[in-house]
C-alpha positions as CSV (number, residue, x, y, z in Angstrom):
1,X,-18.8,58.4,-46.9
2,X,-21.3,59.0,-44.1
3,X,-22.4,55.4,-44.1
4,X,-18.8,54.3,-43.7
5,X,-18.4,56.5,-40.7
6,X,-21.5,54.9,-39.2
7,X,-20.2,51.4,-39.8
8,X,-16.8,52.3,-38.3
9,X,-18.6,53.8,-35.3
10,X,-20.6,50.6,-34.8
11,X,-17.5,48.5,-35.0
12,X,-15.7,50.6,-32.5
13,X,-18.8,50.5,-30.2
14,X,-19.0,46.7,-30.5
15,X,-15.3,46.3,-29.7
16,X,-15.6,48.7,-26.7
17,X,-18.6,46.8,-25.4
18,X,-16.7,43.5,-25.7
19,X,-13.8,44.9,-23.7
20,X,-16.2,46.2,-21.0
21,X,-17.8,42.7,-20.8
22,X,-14.4,41.1,-20.7
23,X,-13.3,43.2,-17.8
24,X,-16.7,43.2,-16.0
25,X,-16.8,39.4,-16.0
26,X,-13.3,39.0,-14.8
27,X,-12.0,37.3,-18.0
28,X,-8.7,39.0,-18.0
29,X,-5.3,37.6,-17.2
30,X,-4.5,36.0,-13.8
31,X,-2.9,38.8,-11.8
32,X,-2.7,39.4,-8.1
33,X,-2.2,43.2,-7.8
34,X,-1.0,42.8,-4.3
35,X,-4.1,40.9,-3.1
36,X,-4.1,37.6,-1.2
37,X,-6.3,35.9,-3.8
38,X,-5.9,35.4,-7.5
39,X,-8.0,37.6,-9.8
40,X,-8.4,34.8,-12.3
41,X,-11.6,34.4,-14.3
42,X,-14.5,32.6,-12.6
43,X,-15.8,29.8,-14.8
44,X,-19.4,30.1,-13.8
45,X,-19.5,33.6,-15.2
46,X,-18.6,32.2,-18.6
47,X,-21.6,29.9,-18.3
48,X,-23.7,32.9,-17.7
49,X,-22.4,34.5,-20.9
50,X,-23.2,31.5,-23.0
51,X,-26.5,30.5,-21.4
52,X,-28.6,33.0,-23.4
53,X,-32.2,32.8,-22.2
54,X,-32.1,29.7,-20.0
55,X,-32.4,30.4,-16.3
56,X,-29.4,29.2,-14.3
57,X,-29.9,26.8,-11.4
58,X,-28.5,28.5,-8.3
59,X,-27.2,25.3,-6.9
60,X,-26.8,22.4,-9.3
61,X,-24.1,23.2,-11.8
62,X,-21.8,25.8,-10.2
63,X,-20.1,26.1,-6.8
64,X,-17.0,28.1,-7.8
65,X,-18.7,31.5,-7.2
66,X,-20.8,30.6,-4.2
67,X,-20.4,32.5,-0.9
68,X,-21.7,32.0,2.6
69,X,-25.3,32.8,3.2
70,X,-26.9,31.8,-0.1
71,X,-29.9,29.4,-0.3
72,X,-29.6,26.5,-2.6
73,X,-32.2,24.3,-4.2
74,X,-31.9,20.9,-5.7
75,X,-30.9,20.6,-9.3
76,X,-33.5,19.1,-11.7
77,X,-31.2,18.7,-14.7
78,X,-31.1,15.2,-16.1
79,X,-28.4,13.3,-17.8
80,X,-30.5,13.4,-21.1
81,X,-30.7,17.1,-20.9
82,X,-26.9,17.3,-20.5
83,X,-26.5,15.2,-23.6
84,X,-28.8,17.5,-25.6
85,X,-26.8,20.5,-24.5
86,X,-23.4,19.0,-25.2
87,X,-23.1,20.7,-28.5
88,X,-23.9,24.2,-27.2
89,X,-21.2,26.7,-26.6
90,X,-19.6,26.2,-23.1
91,X,-16.6,27.4,-21.3
92,X,-15.4,23.8,-21.4
93,X,-14.6,24.4,-25.1
94,X,-11.7,26.5,-23.9
95,X,-10.1,23.3,-22.6
96,X,-10.9,21.0,-25.5
97,X,-7.6,21.4,-27.4
98,X,-5.5,19.9,-24.6
99,X,-7.1,16.5,-24.2
100,X,-4.4,14.6,-26.1
101,X,-1.9,15.9,-23.6
102,X,-3.7,14.1,-20.7
103,X,-4.2,11.0,-22.7
104,X,-0.6,10.8,-23.6
105,X,0.5,11.2,-20.0
106,X,-1.9,8.9,-18.2
107,X,-3.2,6.2,-20.5
108,X,-0.5,3.6,-20.0
109,X,1.9,2.4,-17.3
110,X,4.6,-0.1,-18.2
111,X,5.1,-3.2,-16.1
112,X,8.8,-2.3,-15.6
113,X,7.8,1.1,-14.2
114,X,5.2,-0.6,-11.9
115,X,7.9,-2.9,-10.5
116,X,10.2,0.1,-9.9
117,X,7.5,2.0,-8.0
118,X,6.7,-1.1,-5.9
119,X,10.4,-1.3,-4.9
120,X,10.4,2.5,-4.2
121,X,7.4,2.2,-1.9
122,X,9.1,-0.7,-0.1
123,X,12.3,1.3,0.3
124,X,10.3,4.2,1.6
125,X,8.6,2.1,4.3
126,X,11.9,0.5,5.4
127,X,13.7,3.8,5.6
128,X,11.0,5.0,8.0
129,X,10.6,1.8,9.9
130,X,14.3,0.9,10.3
131,X,15.0,4.4,11.6
132,X,12.1,4.2,14.1
133,X,13.4,0.9,15.4
134,X,17.0,2.2,15.5
135,X,16.4,5.6,17.0
136,X,13.0,5.7,18.7
137,X,11.6,2.3,19.8
138,X,10.1,1.7,22.4
139,X,9.0,5.4,22.2
140,X,5.7,6.1,20.4
141,X,7.0,8.0,17.4
142,X,10.2,8.9,15.6
143,X,11.5,12.5,15.3
144,X,13.0,12.0,11.9
145,X,15.1,15.2,11.8
146,X,16.7,14.9,15.3
147,X,16.8,11.1,15.0
148,X,15.3,10.3,18.4
149,X,12.1,9.1,19.9
150,X,9.0,11.0,21.0
151,X,6.5,10.2,23.8
152,X,3.7,12.0,25.6
153,X,4.3,15.7,26.5
154,X,4.3,15.1,30.3
155,X,5.4,18.7,31.0
156,X,2.3,20.1,29.2
157,X,-0.7,17.9,29.6
158,X,-2.8,20.4,27.6
159,X,-0.8,19.7,24.5
160,X,-3.5,17.4,23.0
161,X,-2.0,17.5,19.6
162,X,0.7,15.2,21.1
163,X,-1.0,13.6,24.1
164,X,-4.2,12.6,22.4
165,X,-2.2,10.2,20.3
166,X,0.9,9.2,22.3
167,X,0.3,7.0,25.3
168,X,3.8,5.7,26.0
169,X,2.9,2.3,24.4
170,X,5.2,1.9,21.4
171,X,2.5,3.3,19.1
172,X,4.3,3.2,15.8
173,X,5.4,-0.5,16.2
174,X,1.8,-1.7,17.0
175,X,0.3,0.5,14.3
176,X,2.8,-1.0,11.7
177,X,2.6,-4.7,12.5
178,X,0.3,-5.8,9.7
179,X,2.2,-3.6,7.2
180,X,5.2,-5.9,7.7
181,X,3.0,-8.8,6.6
182,X,1.7,-6.9,3.6
183,X,5.3,-6.4,2.5
184,X,6.0,-10.1,3.0
185,X,8.5,-9.8,5.8
186,X,7.4,-12.7,8.0
187,X,10.6,-12.8,10.0
188,X,10.5,-9.1,11.0
189,X,6.8,-9.4,11.7
190,X,7.3,-12.2,14.2
191,X,10.2,-10.4,15.8
192,X,8.0,-7.3,16.1
193,X,5.1,-9.2,17.6
194,X,7.4,-10.6,20.3
195,X,8.7,-7.1,21.1
196,X,5.2,-5.9,21.6
197,X,4.4,-8.9,23.9
198,X,7.5,-8.4,25.9
199,X,7.5,-4.6,26.2
200,X,4.0,-3.1,25.9
201,X,1.8,-2.5,28.9
202,X,-1.3,-0.2,29.2
203,X,-0.9,0.3,32.9
204,X,0.3,3.8,32.3
205,X,-0.6,7.2,33.7
206,X,-1.4,8.5,30.2
207,X,-4.4,10.4,29.2
208,X,-5.3,9.6,25.6
209,X,-8.1,10.2,23.1
210,X,-10.4,7.2,23.0
211,X,-10.7,7.4,19.2
212,X,-7.0,7.4,18.5
213,X,-6.2,4.6,21.0
214,X,-9.0,2.6,19.4
215,X,-8.1,2.9,15.7
216,X,-4.3,2.8,16.1
217,X,-3.6,0.6,19.1
218,X,-6.7,-1.6,19.5
219,X,-7.1,-2.0,15.8
220,X,-3.5,-2.9,15.3
221,X,-3.5,-5.5,18.0
222,X,-6.8,-7.1,16.8
223,X,-5.7,-7.1,13.1
224,X,-2.4,-8.7,13.9
225,X,-3.9,-11.3,16.2
226,X,-6.4,-12.3,13.5
227,X,-3.6,-12.6,10.9
228,X,-1.5,-14.6,13.3
229,X,-4.2,-17.1,13.9
230,X,-6.1,-17.1,10.6
231,X,-6.4,-20.7,9.5
232,X,-6.5,-19.7,5.9
233,X,-3.1,-18.1,6.1
234,X,-3.3,-15.4,3.4
235,X,0.4,-14.5,4.0
236,X,1.6,-18.0,4.5
237,X,2.3,-19.7,7.8
238,X,3.0,-16.5,9.9
239,X,2.3,-17.9,13.3
240,X,5.0,-19.0,15.7
241,X,5.4,-21.5,18.4
242,X,4.4,-20.3,21.8
243,X,2.0,-17.6,20.8
244,X,-0.9,-17.8,23.3
245,X,-3.3,-15.0,22.2
246,X,-1.2,-12.4,24.0
247,X,-2.1,-9.7,21.5
248,X,-5.8,-10.4,22.0
249,X,-5.3,-10.2,25.8
250,X,-3.6,-6.8,25.3
251,X,-6.4,-5.6,23.2
252,X,-9.0,-6.7,25.8
253,X,-7.0,-5.0,28.5
254,X,-6.9,-1.7,26.5
255,X,-10.6,-1.8,25.7
256,X,-11.5,-2.3,29.4
257,X,-9.4,0.8,30.2
258,X,-11.3,2.8,27.6
259,X,-14.8,1.7,28.9
260,X,-15.0,4.4,31.6
261,X,-15.4,6.9,28.7
262,X,-18.9,5.5,28.2
263,X,-19.9,5.8,31.9
264,X,-21.8,8.7,33.5
265,X,-22.9,10.3,30.2
266,X,-26.6,11.2,29.8
267,X,-26.6,10.3,26.1
268,X,-24.4,7.2,25.9
269,X,-22.0,9.2,23.8
270,X,-18.5,8.7,25.3
271,X,-16.1,11.2,26.8
272,X,-13.3,12.1,24.3
273,X,-10.4,11.1,26.6
274,X,-9.5,8.7,29.4
275,X,-6.5,8.1,31.7
276,X,-5.4,4.5,31.2
277,X,-4.9,4.2,35.0
278,X,-7.6,6.3,36.5
279,X,-10.4,6.6,34.0
280,X,-12.1,9.9,32.9
281,X,-10.1,12.9,34.1
282,X,-12.0,15.1,36.6
283,X,-11.6,18.1,34.4
284,X,-12.7,16.4,31.2
285,X,-14.8,18.4,28.8
286,X,-18.4,17.4,27.9
287,X,-17.9,18.0,24.2
288,X,-16.7,15.5,21.5
289,X,-16.7,15.3,17.8
290,X,-19.0,13.0,15.8
291,X,-16.2,10.9,14.3
292,X,-14.4,10.5,17.6
293,X,-17.5,9.1,19.3
294,X,-19.1,7.3,16.4
295,X,-16.1,5.5,14.9
296,X,-15.5,2.8,17.5
297,X,-17.8,0.1,16.3
298,X,-15.5,-1.9,14.0
299,X,-12.7,-2.5,16.5
300,X,-15.0,-2.8,19.5
301,X,-17.4,-5.1,17.5
302,X,-14.6,-7.4,16.3
303,X,-13.2,-7.6,19.9
304,X,-16.7,-8.5,21.3
305,X,-17.1,-11.3,18.7
306,X,-13.6,-12.7,19.3
307,X,-13.9,-13.0,23.0
308,X,-17.7,-13.6,23.3
309,X,-18.4,-10.5,25.4
310,X,-21.1,-8.1,24.0
311,X,-20.1,-5.2,26.3
312,X,-17.7,-3.5,23.9
313,X,-19.9,-3.7,20.8
314,X,-22.9,-2.7,22.9
315,X,-21.4,0.6,24.1
316,X,-20.0,1.5,20.7
317,X,-23.3,0.8,19.0
318,X,-25.2,2.7,21.6
319,X,-23.0,5.8,20.9
320,X,-23.7,5.5,17.1
321,X,-27.5,5.2,17.7
322,X,-27.4,8.2,20.1
323,X,-25.6,10.4,17.5
324,X,-27.9,9.1,14.7
325,X,-31.0,10.1,16.8
326,X,-29.7,13.7,16.9
327,X,-29.6,14.3,13.2
328,X,-31.6,17.2,11.8
329,X,-35.2,16.4,10.9
330,X,-35.2,18.5,7.8
331,X,-31.9,17.7,6.2
332,X,-31.0,14.4,7.9
333,X,-27.5,15.8,8.6
334,X,-25.4,15.6,11.8
335,X,-23.2,18.3,13.2
336,X,-19.5,17.9,14.0
337,X,-19.3,18.6,17.8
338,X,-21.9,17.5,20.4
339,X,-22.4,17.9,24.1
340,X,-22.4,14.3,25.5
341,X,-24.6,15.3,28.5
342,X,-27.3,17.4,26.8
343,X,-27.2,16.0,23.3
344,X,-27.1,19.6,21.9
345,X,-25.0,20.3,18.9
346,X,-22.1,22.6,19.8
347,X,-20.8,22.6,16.2
348,X,-23.4,22.6,13.4
349,X,-21.0,22.2,10.5
350,X,-21.8,19.1,8.5
351,X,-19.1,17.9,6.1
352,X,-17.0,14.9,5.1
353,X,-13.7,15.9,6.7
354,X,-12.3,16.3,10.2
355,X,-14.8,15.5,12.9
356,X,-17.2,13.6,10.8
357,X,-15.2,11.5,8.2
358,X,-14.9,8.0,9.8
359,X,-18.5,8.2,11.3
360,X,-19.8,7.6,7.8
361,X,-17.0,5.2,6.9
362,X,-17.8,2.9,9.9
363,X,-21.5,2.8,9.2
364,X,-20.7,1.1,5.9
365,X,-17.8,-1.0,7.1
366,X,-19.7,-2.2,10.1
367,X,-22.4,-3.5,7.8
368,X,-19.8,-5.2,5.6
369,X,-18.2,-6.9,8.6
370,X,-21.2,-7.7,10.8
371,X,-24.1,-7.7,8.4
372,X,-26.4,-5.7,10.7
373,X,-29.2,-4.2,8.5
374,X,-29.5,-1.1,10.7
375,X,-25.9,-0.1,9.8
376,X,-26.7,-0.4,6.1
377,X,-29.9,1.5,6.4
378,X,-28.2,4.3,8.4
379,X,-25.4,4.6,5.8
380,X,-27.9,4.7,2.9
381,X,-29.9,7.4,4.5
382,X,-26.8,9.4,5.4
383,X,-25.5,9.0,1.9
384,X,-28.7,10.4,0.4
385,X,-28.5,13.4,2.7
386,X,-24.9,14.0,1.7
387,X,-25.8,13.9,-2.0
388,X,-28.8,16.2,-1.5
389,X,-27.1,18.8,0.7
390,X,-23.3,18.7,0.4
391,X,-22.8,17.9,-3.2
392,X,-22.4,20.8,-5.6
393,X,-21.6,21.0,-9.3
394,X,-22.9,19.3,-12.4
395,X,-25.1,16.2,-12.0
396,X,-22.7,13.8,-13.9
397,X,-19.0,13.5,-13.3
398,X,-18.2,12.8,-16.9
399,X,-20.8,14.6,-18.9
400,X,-22.5,18.0,-19.1
401,X,-21.7,21.6,-18.3
402,X,-20.9,23.4,-15.1
403,X,-18.4,23.0,-12.3
404,X,-17.1,19.5,-11.4
405,X,-18.8,17.8,-8.4
406,X,-17.5,18.8,-5.0
407,X,-18.7,18.2,-1.5
408,X,-18.8,21.3,0.6
409,X,-19.2,22.1,4.3
410,X,-22.8,23.1,5.1
411,X,-25.0,24.0,8.0
412,X,-26.6,20.9,9.3
413,X,-30.0,22.6,9.7
414,X,-30.3,24.5,6.4
415,X,-27.9,22.8,4.0
416,X,-26.4,26.2,3.2
417,X,-22.6,26.5,2.6
418,X,-21.0,27.4,5.9
419,X,-17.5,28.1,4.7
420,X,-15.4,27.7,1.5
421,X,-12.7,25.3,2.5
422,X,-12.3,21.5,2.3
423,X,-9.8,19.5,4.3
424,X,-7.4,16.8,3.4
425,X,-9.2,14.2,5.5
426,X,-12.1,14.4,3.1
427,X,-9.9,12.8,0.4
428,X,-10.9,9.4,2.0
429,X,-14.4,9.8,0.7
430,X,-13.8,8.6,-2.9
431,X,-12.5,5.3,-1.5
432,X,-15.7,5.0,0.5
433,X,-17.8,5.7,-2.6
434,X,-15.9,2.9,-4.3
435,X,-16.9,0.5,-1.5
436,X,-20.5,1.7,-1.9
437,X,-20.5,1.3,-5.7
438,X,-20.7,4.9,-6.6
439,X,-17.5,4.9,-8.7
440,X,-18.6,7.7,-11.0
441,X,-18.7,10.3,-8.2
442,X,-15.6,8.9,-6.7
443,X,-13.6,9.5,-9.9
444,X,-14.5,13.2,-9.9
445,X,-13.8,14.0,-6.3
446,X,-10.5,12.1,-6.4
447,X,-9.5,14.1,-9.5
448,X,-10.1,17.3,-7.6
449,X,-7.8,16.3,-4.7
450,X,-5.2,15.0,-7.1
451,X,-5.1,18.4,-8.8
452,X,-4.5,20.0,-5.5
453,X,-1.6,17.6,-4.9
454,X,-0.1,18.3,-8.3
455,X,-0.1,22.0,-7.5
456,X,1.6,21.8,-4.1
457,X,3.3,18.3,-4.1
458,X,1.2,17.6,-1.0
459,X,-2.3,18.2,0.4
460,X,-2.6,21.2,2.6
461,X,-4.7,20.5,5.7
462,X,-7.3,22.9,4.5
463,X,-7.8,24.2,1.0
464,X,-10.0,27.2,0.2
465,X,-11.8,26.4,-3.1
466,X,-13.0,29.9,-3.6
467,X,-9.6,31.6,-3.1
468,X,-7.7,28.8,-4.8
469,X,-5.3,28.8,-1.9
470,X,-4.5,26.8,1.3
471,X,-6.2,28.0,4.5
472,X,-4.0,25.7,6.7
473,X,-0.7,24.9,5.3
474,X,0.8,21.8,6.9
475,X,0.7,18.2,5.6
476,X,1.5,15.5,8.2
477,X,2.0,12.7,5.6
478,X,-1.7,11.7,5.6
479,X,-2.8,8.6,3.7
480,X,-6.4,9.5,2.6
481,X,-5.6,10.4,-1.0
482,X,-3.4,7.4,-1.4
483,X,-6.1,5.1,0.0
484,X,-8.7,6.4,-2.4
485,X,-6.2,6.1,-5.3
486,X,-5.6,2.5,-4.4
487,X,-9.3,1.6,-4.1
488,X,-10.1,3.3,-7.4
489,X,-7.3,1.4,-9.1
490,X,-8.7,-1.9,-7.7
491,X,-12.2,-0.9,-9.0
492,X,-11.1,0.3,-12.5
493,X,-7.6,-1.1,-13.1
494,X,-7.1,2.2,-15.0
495,X,-3.4,3.2,-15.3
496,X,-4.3,6.8,-14.5
497,X,-4.2,5.8,-10.8
498,X,-0.8,4.3,-11.1
499,X,0.4,7.6,-12.3
500,X,-1.3,9.3,-9.4
501,X,0.5,6.9,-7.0
502,X,3.8,7.6,-8.7
503,X,3.4,11.3,-8.4
504,X,2.6,11.0,-4.7
505,X,5.5,8.7,-4.1
506,X,8.0,10.9,-5.9
507,X,6.6,14.0,-4.1
508,X,7.1,12.4,-0.7
509,X,10.6,11.3,-1.6
510,X,11.5,14.8,-2.8
511,X,9.7,17.0,-0.2
512,X,9.5,15.0,3.0
513,X,12.5,12.8,3.2
514,X,15.1,13.8,5.9
515,X,18.0,12.3,7.7
516,X,16.2,9.6,9.6
517,X,12.8,9.2,8.0
518,X,10.0,11.3,6.5
519,X,8.9,14.6,8.2
520,X,5.7,16.5,8.4
521,X,5.5,19.4,5.9
522,X,5.0,22.5,8.0
523,X,4.3,24.6,4.9
524,X,3.2,23.0,1.6
525,X,4.3,25.9,-0.5
526,X,7.7,26.6,1.1
527,X,8.3,22.9,1.9
528,X,9.5,23.7,5.4
529,X,9.3,20.7,7.8
530,X,8.3,19.7,11.3
531,X,10.2,17.1,13.3
532,X,7.4,14.5,13.4
533,X,6.6,11.2,11.6
534,X,3.2,10.1,12.6
535,X,2.5,6.4,12.9
536,X,-0.1,6.4,10.1
537,X,2.7,7.1,7.6
538,X,4.0,3.6,8.0
539,X,0.6,2.0,8.8
540,X,-1.3,3.5,5.9
541,X,0.5,5.8,3.5
542,X,3.3,3.3,2.7
543,X,1.0,0.3,2.9
544,X,-1.4,1.7,0.3
545,X,1.4,2.9,-2.0
546,X,2.9,-0.6,-1.9
547,X,-0.3,-2.4,-2.5
548,X,-1.1,0.0,-5.4
549,X,1.9,-1.3,-7.4
550,X,1.8,-4.9,-6.1
551,X,-0.7,-6.8,-8.3
552,X,0.4,-10.2,-6.9
553,X,0.0,-9.3,-3.2
554,X,-1.7,-12.1,-1.2
555,X,-4.5,-9.7,-0.3
556,X,-5.3,-9.4,-4.0
557,X,-4.8,-13.1,-4.8
558,X,-6.5,-14.7,-1.9
559,X,-9.9,-16.3,-2.2
560,X,-10.9,-14.6,1.0
561,X,-12.1,-11.0,1.2
562,X,-10.5,-8.3,3.4
563,X,-11.3,-4.8,4.4
564,X,-9.2,-2.0,5.9
565,X,-10.1,-0.2,9.1
566,X,-10.0,3.6,9.1
567,X,-6.3,3.2,10.2
568,X,-5.5,0.9,7.4
569,X,-5.5,-2.3,9.4
570,X,-6.3,-5.5,7.5
571,X,-9.3,-7.5,8.8
572,X,-11.0,-10.4,7.0
573,X,-14.6,-10.4,6.0
574,X,-15.4,-13.6,8.0
575,X,-18.6,-15.4,8.9
576,X,-17.5,-15.7,12.5
577,X,-18.0,-11.9,12.7
578,X,-21.6,-12.5,11.7
579,X,-22.2,-14.7,14.7
580,X,-23.1,-13.4,18.2
581,X,-23.6,-15.4,21.4
582,X,-25.7,-12.6,22.9
583,X,-28.5,-12.2,20.5
584,X,-31.0,-12.0,23.3
585,X,-29.3,-9.0,24.7
586,X,-29.3,-6.9,21.6
587,X,-32.1,-4.8,20.0
588,X,-31.9,-1.8,17.9
589,X,-34.6,-0.1,19.8
590,X,-34.2,-0.8,23.5
591,X,-31.4,-3.2,24.1
592,X,-33.5,-6.4,24.3
593,X,-34.6,-8.6,21.5
594,X,-38.0,-10.2,21.7
595,X,-37.8,-13.9,22.7
596,X,-37.2,-16.1,19.8
597,X,-35.9,-13.4,17.5
598,X,-33.1,-14.6,15.3
599,X,-29.9,-12.8,14.2
600,X,-30.7,-10.4,11.3
601,X,-27.2,-10.7,9.9
602,X,-27.2,-11.9,6.3
603,X,-24.5,-14.5,5.4
604,X,-21.1,-13.1,4.6
605,X,-21.4,-14.3,1.0
606,X,-24.3,-11.9,0.3
607,X,-22.5,-8.6,0.9
608,X,-20.6,-8.1,-2.4
609,X,-23.1,-5.5,-3.6
610,X,-23.8,-3.1,-0.7
611,X,-24.3,0.0,-2.8
612,X,-26.5,1.2,-5.6
613,X,-24.4,-0.7,-8.1
614,X,-23.6,2.3,-10.2
615,X,-20.4,0.7,-11.6
616,X,-22.4,-0.2,-14.8
617,X,-22.9,3.5,-15.3
618,X,-19.2,4.0,-16.2
619,X,-18.8,4.0,-20.0
620,X,-16.7,1.2,-21.3
621,X,-14.1,3.6,-22.7
622,X,-13.3,4.8,-19.2
623,X,-11.9,1.4,-18.4
624,X,-9.3,1.7,-21.2
625,X,-8.8,5.4,-21.6
626,X,-8.9,8.1,-18.9
627,X,-11.3,7.7,-16.0
628,X,-12.3,11.3,-16.4
629,X,-12.5,13.0,-19.8
630,X,-9.5,15.2,-20.7
631,X,-11.7,18.3,-20.9
632,X,-12.9,17.8,-17.3
633,X,-9.4,17.1,-16.0
634,X,-8.1,20.3,-17.5
635,X,-11.1,22.1,-16.1
636,X,-10.3,20.8,-12.6
637,X,-6.6,21.7,-13.0
638,X,-7.5,25.2,-13.9
639,X,-9.9,25.6,-11.0
640,X,-7.2,24.8,-8.4
641,X,-4.8,27.2,-10.1
642,X,-2.5,24.9,-12.0
643,X,-2.6,27.3,-15.0
């Protein structure tokens, strides 16, 4: 009987030890106990349990448990090693039984449902647009709850949240012009163009942000002018008798009024704001963000090439080169806020969201449009630094163990994680990765943002990936996730992305629709609202949603190629933007080309493959099944707190 007692004792000891390990590694139920963060299990700890004797890479496979101050090294794990380990026990096995649920939900999308969603997107646009024209025009924006217009806050000049964007120049109408063409409404498009010509002037005592005026107003005017005068007529004969380049003249006038921002700076990096009448305000600060100063080249460059004046492209390109010269020598990263006089970094956070996003975007898009090799080289170098220092998680999106890939905010000097949040603007990056050819990484990052959307029915402005909770709770109807969804669908034609678009469309209809339009969500959990409908909702969010479901849109059927600016404005990839009349004035190094030097721009036909051409890495089954394996989708859903 004694041996039986010994066996029973050993069994009890084993069970007790198992319980202790269970509790010690946080594998218990998801409870809050009054805390502000969920005490759910941390997946990287499960990896530790199953890893036996293999040393864990402190950086490569796991970010879910990382905290500020740790040092990270590059992962050396290879795809072949992942394949060899695929049969080993992993926490991913916990999710394996639910893969059919995802396949059933996302693997098909009937044509009739696609047509219904297309009509729903069109109705959403016109509900916002018609109410703007009825209740707000010629004001800048619509207040959709009170059903009236909004302009600059003249009583509070320091209210930059409003005054940076609104300049008393019919912002929403100008920003929306090309969307009318995308939706096929030529009659309203022509009427709207005439309203802009007759009503808009930039001779205003308005202090605006250079970046916002550039991407929303200058970009809208240039895009519309090009589409009006495009001899290839992708949307049919949209020109009208009597049009005499008025929109181009307005664009030129605005750009001239923005030029003082580039004067009297020691670095060539522009001031963040100008008064449209008087120039840079006397009390202007000397600090600006990287994206604000470095995202002017597309619009300024197109304007220069349309009017034959190099000034605008030259100042924009000089600002980009100045910022580029300030990147860290060790990491190759840039900060997010810089002093325009000293060139010192005031903010040393390096990430892909607010303050930096469109800087990277315009390096690539400038190359696609203008063919300047320096732009491509800068983007390639920047992308390598991003992959080396910001990317965390397993090496492959669709294979292996560890946390899903995620791009985190780091210190520009050390590459160490600087905080544990990401922001909604970063959701643009999968779309940029598609343009670059890195579709595999785009699929995983997009899936993470979509999981956050599924949880809240919106994207919080900031989401803390460690606490699984929003840090900043509002959602101003931003387009970035929709943009990436659209571009991923164009790259893969996978019905999963149509489901994503439908979820976004239905969420907006349910949570943001009010009496006279669609309102900013003040709180993504409570769904309380603010009385503001920003212009990009019509210019981008509705445009990308409509294009997602409109397979036969002229933009998709045209023999010509088009690209979208960071504000969603349509511009053609045209050989005339590869030609410069001022070649002898430009040089990458010192502003002067050696005599006899020819343009270094490759022909427009040679830019189809600007990236590393990783599209071939995507397994064939992903084109017909889910873009991301069910086991990884469920993993991501769990990591954002969906279950």
